[in-house]
N, CA, C and O of each residue as an XYZ file, in Angstrom:
548
protein
N     -59.045    178.333     40.297
C     -58.289    177.128     40.500
C     -56.807    177.506     40.390
O     -56.402    178.238     39.487
N     -56.017    176.993     41.325
C     -54.592    177.312     41.340
C     -53.865    176.539     40.248
O     -54.365    175.555     39.702
N     -52.687    177.018     39.959
C     -51.879    176.388     38.917
C     -51.588    174.945     39.288
O     -51.602    174.095     38.398
N     -51.333    174.625     40.509
C     -51.044    173.271     40.962
C     -52.271    172.383     40.794
O     -52.157    171.235     40.366
N     -53.439    172.912     41.130
C     -54.679    172.139     40.979
C     -54.950    171.824     39.518
O     -55.437    170.742     39.191
N     -54.633    172.767     38.639
C     -54.851    172.535     37.207
C     -53.930    171.427     36.691
O     -54.350    170.597     35.885
N     -52.689    171.411     37.147
C     -51.730    170.391     36.711
C     -52.163    169.021     37.213
O     -52.101    168.046     36.464
N     -52.599    168.928     38.464
C     -53.054    167.653     39.038
C     -54.292    167.158     38.290
O     -54.387    165.972     37.973
N     -55.234    168.049     38.007
C     -56.456    167.660     37.292
C     -56.131    167.174     35.889
O     -56.719    166.195     35.429
N     -55.213    167.833     35.204
C     -54.822    167.427     33.853
C     -54.126    166.072     33.887
O     -54.356    165.236     33.014
N     -53.279    165.848     34.887
C     -52.574    164.572     35.008
C     -53.554    163.431     35.275
O     -53.432    162.350     34.700
N     -54.518    163.679     36.145
C     -55.529    162.653     36.431
C     -56.378    162.350     35.200
O     -56.680    161.186     34.935
N     -56.760    163.356     34.458
C     -57.560    163.153     33.245
C     -56.769    162.360     32.223
O     -57.316    161.471     31.571
N     -55.485    162.669     32.073
C     -54.631    161.932     31.135
C     -54.480    160.480     31.544
O     -54.535    159.583     30.703
N     -54.289    160.246     32.845
C     -54.154    158.879     33.341
C     -55.449    158.091     33.125
O     -55.419    156.905     32.799
N     -56.560    158.754     33.307
C     -57.859    158.112     33.108
C     -58.048    157.712     31.649
O     -58.538    156.618     31.367
N     -57.671    158.572     30.732
C     -57.789    158.280     29.302
C     -56.883    157.120     28.926
O     -57.291    156.252     28.154
N     -55.675    157.083     29.446
C     -54.725    156.027     29.103
C     -55.133    154.669     29.658
O     -54.854    153.650     29.026
N     -55.776    154.620     30.801
C     -56.136    153.337     31.417
C     -57.546    152.880     31.080
O     -57.923    151.775     31.471
N     -58.327    153.657     30.387
C     -59.724    153.299     30.105
C     -59.828    152.037     29.261
O     -60.760    151.259     29.466
N     -58.932    151.799     28.336
C     -59.014    150.625     27.464
C     -58.229    149.444     27.973
O     -58.116    148.449     27.257
N     -57.681    149.496     29.165
C     -56.820    148.435     29.662
C     -57.537    147.409     30.519
O     -56.894    146.462     30.973
N     -58.800    147.539     30.758
C     -59.508    146.599     31.618
C     -59.795    145.284     30.905
O     -59.588    145.171     29.697
N     -60.269    144.299     31.646
C     -60.664    143.003     31.079
C     -61.926    143.186     30.247
O     -62.738    144.066     30.534
N     -62.095    142.364     29.221
C     -63.308    142.502     28.416
C     -64.546    142.223     29.258
O     -64.521    141.414     30.185
N     -65.603    142.897     28.920
C     -66.854    142.731     29.661
C     -67.420    141.344     29.405
O     -67.394    140.855     28.276
N     -67.928    140.717     30.449
C     -68.556    139.400     30.316
C     -69.917    139.571     29.663
O     -70.570    140.596     29.861
N     -70.362    138.574     28.879
C     -71.690    138.697     28.289
C     -72.748    138.682     29.378
O     -72.530    138.095     30.437
N     -73.882    139.312     29.143
C     -74.953    139.296     30.138
C     -75.355    137.858     30.454
O     -75.259    136.972     29.604
N     -75.804    137.641     31.683
C     -76.174    136.293     32.120
C     -77.269    135.690     31.254
O     -77.333    134.469     31.106
N     -78.128    136.516     30.682
C     -79.231    135.983     29.887
C     -78.875    135.805     28.418
O     -79.697    135.310     27.648
N     -77.671    136.196     28.011
C     -77.301    136.083     26.596
C     -77.084    134.620     26.240
O     -76.306    133.937     26.906
N     -77.756    134.125     25.202
C     -77.562    132.730     24.809
C     -76.206    132.558     24.141
O     -75.775    133.398     23.350
N     -75.552    131.472     24.467
C     -74.299    131.143     23.809
C     -74.472    129.788     23.168
O     -75.246    128.961     23.650
N     -73.756    129.556     22.086
C     -73.873    128.258     21.434
C     -72.499    127.788     21.018
O     -71.693    128.546     20.479
N     -72.258    126.529     21.280
C     -71.038    125.894     20.823
C     -71.260    124.404     20.883
O     -72.158    123.932     21.581
N     -70.459    123.669     20.167
C     -70.549    122.221     20.216
C     -71.668    121.668     19.363
O     -72.190    122.364     18.492
N     -72.048    120.407     19.608
C     -73.002    119.686     18.769
C     -74.385    120.311     18.690
O     -75.044    120.200     17.657
N     -74.846    120.968     19.758
C     -76.204    121.522     19.731
C     -76.352    122.545     18.617
O     -77.362    122.553     17.913
N     -75.358    123.406     18.449
C     -75.437    124.419     17.393
C     -75.403    123.755     16.028
O     -76.127    124.169     15.123
N     -74.569    122.726     15.865
C     -74.460    122.036     14.586
C     -75.734    121.284     14.241
O     -76.119    121.252     13.072
N     -76.406    120.673     15.221
C     -77.602    119.887     14.929
C     -78.751    120.769     14.466
O     -79.576    120.334     13.663
N     -78.819    121.994     14.956
C     -79.875    122.896     14.486
C     -79.669    123.219     13.017
O     -80.639    123.335     12.268
N     -78.435    123.364     12.598
C     -78.146    123.696     11.208
C     -78.454    122.518     10.289
O     -78.693    122.714      9.097
N     -78.453    121.301     10.823
C     -78.656    120.117      9.997
C     -80.125    119.768      9.797
O     -80.437    118.865      9.022
N     -81.027    120.459     10.472
C     -82.448    120.155     10.332
C     -82.914    120.571      8.946
O     -82.686    121.702      8.516
N     -83.576    119.637      8.244
C     -84.108    119.939      6.918
C     -85.573    119.552      6.882
O     -86.044    118.778      7.716
N     -86.279    120.088      5.923
C     -87.700    119.782      5.773
C     -87.866    118.337      5.310
O     -87.113    117.850      4.467
N     -88.839    117.680      5.862
C     -89.149    116.310      5.477
C     -90.173    116.360      4.352
O     -91.227    116.979      4.496
N     -89.869    115.716      3.241
C     -90.829    115.755      2.143
C     -92.116    115.036      2.515
O     -92.097    114.035      3.231
N     -93.212    115.547      2.030
C     -94.485    114.900      2.285
C     -94.807    113.966      1.138
O     -94.352    114.166      0.013
N     -95.590    112.951      1.428
C     -95.967    111.969      0.420
C     -97.075    112.514     -0.470
O     -97.904    113.316     -0.040
N     -97.070    112.062     -1.714
C     -98.170    112.351     -2.621
C     -99.301    111.409     -2.254
O     -99.109    110.194     -2.197
N    -100.471    111.958     -2.007
C    -101.621    111.154     -1.591
C    -102.515    110.914     -2.798
O    -102.973    111.856     -3.446
N    -102.758    109.640     -3.089
C    -103.658    109.250     -4.171
C    -104.864    108.566     -3.549
O    -104.709    107.645     -2.747
N    -106.057    109.003     -3.908
C    -107.284    108.429     -3.347
C    -108.139    107.871     -4.482
O    -108.469    108.579     -5.433
N    -108.489    106.599     -4.367
C    -109.342    105.929     -5.346
C    -110.568    105.391     -4.627
O    -110.494    104.999     -3.462
N    -111.701    105.374     -5.328
C    -112.938    104.843     -4.747
C    -113.535    103.809     -5.683
O    -113.693    104.047     -6.881
N    -113.864    102.649     -5.112
C    -114.565    101.609     -5.860
C    -115.961    101.491     -5.256
O    -116.112    101.173     -4.077
N    -116.990    101.754     -6.085
C    -118.379    101.689     -5.610
C    -119.287    101.293     -6.765
O    -119.054    101.666     -7.914
N    -120.315    100.537     -6.443
C    -121.302    100.106     -7.435
C    -120.648     99.414     -8.629
O    -121.067     99.606     -9.771
N    -119.629     98.616     -8.361
C    -119.019     97.801     -9.406
C    -117.992     98.492    -10.279
O    -117.551     97.910    -11.270
N    -117.586     99.731     -9.945
C    -116.582    100.389    -10.781
C    -115.742    101.385     -9.974
O    -116.147    101.880     -8.922
N    -114.559    101.650    -10.519
C    -113.647    102.616     -9.907
C    -113.918    104.005    -10.459
O    -114.267    104.157    -11.629
N    -113.759    105.003     -9.627
C    -113.927    106.382    -10.094
C    -112.771    106.831    -10.988
O    -112.853    107.885    -11.618
N    -111.685    106.034    -11.051
C    -110.518    106.420    -11.865
C    -110.003    105.260    -12.706
O    -108.815    105.216    -13.027
N    -110.873    104.321    -13.070
C    -110.451    103.120    -13.798
C    -109.733    103.445    -15.103
O    -108.812    102.723    -15.485
N    -110.120    104.492    -15.784
C    -109.507    104.846    -17.070
C    -108.299    105.762    -16.904
O    -107.651    106.112    -17.891
N    -107.991    106.152    -15.681
C    -106.925    107.132    -15.457
C    -105.545    106.500    -15.383
O    -105.364    105.385    -14.893
N    -104.573    107.262    -15.894
C    -103.160    106.947    -15.701
C    -102.638    108.045    -14.782
O    -102.551    109.208    -15.175
N    -102.296    107.668    -13.563
C    -101.871    108.625    -12.539
C    -100.343    108.691    -12.542
O     -99.673    107.687    -12.304
N     -99.802    109.873    -12.810
C     -98.351    110.048    -12.917
C     -97.747    110.510    -11.593
O     -98.264    111.409    -10.930
N     -96.633    109.866    -11.229
C     -95.826    110.295    -10.087
C     -94.362    110.273    -10.519
O     -93.987    109.544    -11.437
N     -93.553    111.066     -9.857
C     -92.133    111.148    -10.190
C     -91.359    109.986     -9.574
O     -91.669    109.522     -8.477
N     -90.360    109.535    -10.296
C     -89.470    108.497     -9.800
C     -88.823    108.982     -8.504
O     -88.301    110.095     -8.450
N     -88.856    108.157     -7.469
C     -88.291    108.506     -6.169
C     -89.267    109.172     -5.219
O     -88.931    109.431     -4.064
N     -90.471    109.452     -5.693
C     -91.476    110.146     -4.880
C     -92.101    109.197     -3.853
O     -92.329    108.021     -4.140
N     -92.375    109.720     -2.660
C     -93.106    108.963     -1.641
C     -94.590    109.037     -1.986
O     -95.104    110.108     -2.307
N     -95.278    107.893     -1.919
C     -96.687    107.819     -2.323
C     -97.498    107.126     -1.239
O     -97.059    106.136     -0.654
N     -98.695    107.662     -0.976
C     -99.684    107.000     -0.126
C    -100.920    106.793     -0.985
O    -101.609    107.749     -1.341
N    -101.193    105.540     -1.313
C    -102.331    105.175     -2.149
C    -103.433    104.638     -1.243
O    -103.261    103.610     -0.588
N    -104.562    105.337     -1.209
C    -105.689    104.911     -0.379
C    -106.857    104.546     -1.273
O    -107.278    105.329     -2.125
N    -107.378    103.337     -1.066
C    -108.528    102.844     -1.830
C    -109.680    102.614     -0.867
O    -109.546    101.897      0.125
N    -110.811    103.229     -1.173
C    -112.047    103.016     -0.422
C    -112.944    102.155     -1.289
O    -113.063    102.389     -2.492
N    -113.580    101.152     -0.678
C    -114.377    100.206     -1.460
C    -115.678     99.862     -0.743
O    -115.749     99.838      0.486
N    -116.706     99.597     -1.551
C    -117.970     99.148     -0.955
C    -118.052     97.624     -0.896
O    -119.063     97.074     -0.460
N    -116.984     96.936     -1.338
C    -116.910     95.473     -1.244
C    -115.586     95.076     -0.595
O    -114.588     95.789     -0.705
N    -115.594     93.936      0.079
C    -114.361     93.417      0.664
C    -113.519     92.787     -0.446
O    -114.042     92.044     -1.277
N    -112.233     93.078     -0.459
C    -111.336     92.546     -1.489
C    -109.902     92.812     -1.030
O    -109.660     93.098      0.143
N    -108.966     92.716     -1.954
C    -107.569     93.016     -1.671
C    -107.069     93.998     -2.727
O    -107.156     93.727     -3.925
N    -106.546     95.137     -2.278
C    -105.965     96.127     -3.187
C    -104.564     95.642     -3.550
O    -103.780     95.278     -2.674
N    -104.251     95.639     -4.860
C    -102.948     95.149     -5.309
C    -102.336     96.130     -6.299
O    -102.994     96.553     -7.251
N    -101.074     96.493     -6.073
C    -100.308     97.321     -6.997
C     -99.305     96.413     -7.686
O     -98.315     95.995     -7.086
N     -99.571     96.111     -8.957
C     -98.687     95.240     -9.736
C     -97.333     95.904     -9.939
O     -97.234     97.131     -9.951
N     -96.295     95.099    -10.097
C     -94.948     95.601    -10.328
C     -94.212     95.922     -9.041
O     -92.993     95.765     -8.971
N     -94.920     96.361     -8.041
C     -94.342     96.631     -6.728
C     -94.672     95.496     -5.766
O     -94.101     95.390     -4.680
N     -95.605     94.653     -6.190
C     -96.064     93.524     -5.384
C     -96.482     93.968     -3.980
O     -96.117     93.359     -2.974
N     -97.257     95.048     -3.953
C     -97.817     95.547     -2.698
C     -99.302     95.265     -2.685
O     -99.978     95.417     -3.702
N     -99.810     94.856     -1.539
C    -101.245     94.608     -1.429
C    -101.690     94.832      0.004
O    -100.889     94.840      0.938
N    -102.993     95.011      0.143
C    -103.570     95.196      1.466
C    -105.055     94.923      1.428
O    -105.721     95.252      0.447
N    -105.586     94.325      2.485
C    -107.015     94.015      2.517
C    -107.858     95.271      2.700
O    -107.473     96.206      3.403
N    -109.016     95.267      2.051
C    -109.979     96.345      2.234
C    -111.309     95.695      2.605
O    -111.730     94.732      1.965
N    -111.960     96.213      3.621
C    -113.258     95.689      4.043
C    -114.362     96.450      3.328
O    -114.148     97.568      2.859
N    -115.546     95.847      3.242
C    -116.690     96.530      2.628
C    -116.982     97.799      3.426
O    -117.198     97.742      4.637
N    -116.989     98.927      2.753
C    -117.211    100.204      3.414
C    -115.965    100.781      4.059
O    -116.018    101.842      4.681
N    -114.846    100.088      3.915
C    -113.593    100.540      4.529
C    -112.594    101.018      3.490
O    -112.925    101.239      2.325
N    -111.365    101.170      3.952
C    -110.308    101.601      3.041
C    -109.004    100.895      3.378
O    -108.816    100.392      4.486
N    -108.108    100.868      2.399
C    -106.769    100.305      2.563
C    -105.775    101.331      2.043
O    -106.030    101.995      1.038
N    -104.646    101.460      2.722
C    -103.612    102.402      2.295
C    -102.308    101.653      2.068
O    -101.848    100.905      2.931
N    -101.718    101.866      0.896
C    -100.407    101.320      0.565
C     -99.432    102.501      0.523
O     -99.625    103.439     -0.251
N     -98.400    102.457      1.344
C     -97.381    103.514      1.377
C     -96.086    102.948      0.811
O     -95.641    101.874      1.214
N     -95.480    103.683     -0.133
C     -94.276    103.182     -0.785
C     -93.519    104.332     -1.441
O     -94.029    105.445     -1.565
N     -92.295    104.034     -1.854
C     -91.499    104.968     -2.646
C     -91.560    104.498     -4.085
O     -91.281    103.335     -4.373
N     -91.921    105.392     -4.988
C     -92.048    105.059     -6.410
C     -90.645    104.978     -7.016
O     -90.185    105.912     -7.672
N     -89.976    103.847     -6.784
C     -88.589    103.705     -7.218
C     -88.400    102.751     -8.393
O     -87.265    102.442     -8.757
N     -89.493    102.280     -8.990
C     -89.432    101.427    -10.177
C     -90.167    102.157    -11.300
O     -91.376    102.367    -11.201
N     -89.458    102.550    -12.371
C     -90.146    103.255    -13.453
C     -91.018    102.309    -14.272
O     -90.710    101.126    -14.418
N     -92.115    102.855    -14.804
C     -93.011    102.072    -15.654
C     -94.458    102.416    -15.382
O     -94.767    103.353    -14.646
N     -95.356    101.626    -15.999
C     -96.799    101.791    -15.802
C     -97.307    100.524    -15.129
O     -97.061     99.416    -15.606
N     -98.016    100.695    -14.019
C     -98.434     99.563    -13.197
C     -99.928     99.632    -12.910
O    -100.468    100.701    -12.625
N    -100.583     98.490    -12.986
C    -102.021     98.437    -12.729
C    -102.291     98.343    -11.234
O    -101.616     97.627    -10.494
N    -103.301     99.093    -10.823
C    -103.816     99.010     -9.456
C    -105.178     98.356     -9.591
O    -106.019     98.829    -10.355
N    -105.408     97.272     -8.858
C    -106.681     96.563     -9.012
C    -107.153     95.964     -7.701
O    -106.404     95.850     -6.731
N    -108.440     95.582     -7.707
C    -108.963     94.734     -6.637
C    -108.620     93.317     -7.061
O    -109.164     92.814     -8.044
N    -107.749     92.686     -6.349
C    -107.142     91.417     -6.751
C    -108.146     90.283     -6.914
O    -108.130     89.594     -7.935
N    -109.007     90.076     -5.944
C    -109.907     88.919     -5.994
C    -110.943     89.036     -7.107
O    -111.246     88.051     -7.780
N    -111.481     90.222     -7.301
C    -112.497     90.404     -8.345
C    -111.874     90.748     -9.692
O    -112.542     90.644    -10.721
N    -110.603     91.158     -9.704
C    -109.938     91.532    -10.949
C    -110.357     92.898    -11.476
O    -110.031     93.247    -12.610
N    -111.067     93.668    -10.675
C    -111.551     94.987    -11.115
C    -110.399     95.996    -11.151
O    -109.713     96.192    -10.148
N    -110.187     96.640    -12.314
C    -109.135     97.662    -12.386
C    -109.558     98.932    -11.651
O    -110.711     99.357    -11.726
N    -108.607     99.525    -10.944
C    -108.878    100.769    -10.217
C    -108.253    101.972    -10.926
O    -108.873    103.031    -11.016
N    -107.034    101.810    -11.425
C    -106.314    102.867    -12.149
C    -104.969    102.287    -12.570
O    -104.640    101.146    -12.245
N    -104.190    103.098    -13.307
C    -102.819    102.732    -13.660
C    -101.889    103.794    -13.095
O    -102.166    104.991    -13.176
N    -100.789    103.339    -12.527
C     -99.797    104.231    -11.938
C     -98.613    104.333    -12.890
O     -98.003    103.323    -13.241
N     -98.288    105.557    -13.308
C     -97.138    105.785    -14.190
C     -96.028    106.453    -13.390
O     -96.194    107.560    -12.880
N     -94.897    105.765    -13.288
C     -93.743    106.270    -12.545
C     -92.651    106.632    -13.550
O     -92.165    105.772    -14.286
N     -92.268    107.911    -13.576
C     -91.207    108.337    -14.508
C     -90.428    109.506    -13.943
O     -89.500    109.997    -14.585
């Protein structure tokens, strides 16, 4: 290689090194997900939904399977109380003044938030049969 060719090659290599970082930034690939605005924020705001505490009582042959029980739940807890009965009556939760009809062989569900502290009787209203006591604390 002649002296002139070496000088030209060195000059071109130097120019290439100096201009390599001067281009525009590379665009992200077309398939790259981008996020901005409300959509990104709403994903961050998703939280787990608490599940309700499920209480199941059965009234059969003239008595409740939990008549002597005091069932404890935490104050503020979501509760689903389901009563199955072999007689038609009305399920009543005292103190919360919640009630619902139950058919013979059927069930009734009372859904509520345990937001009143205390001990409350759950009974079959028409017959006066106690089913259990609910303790909220």
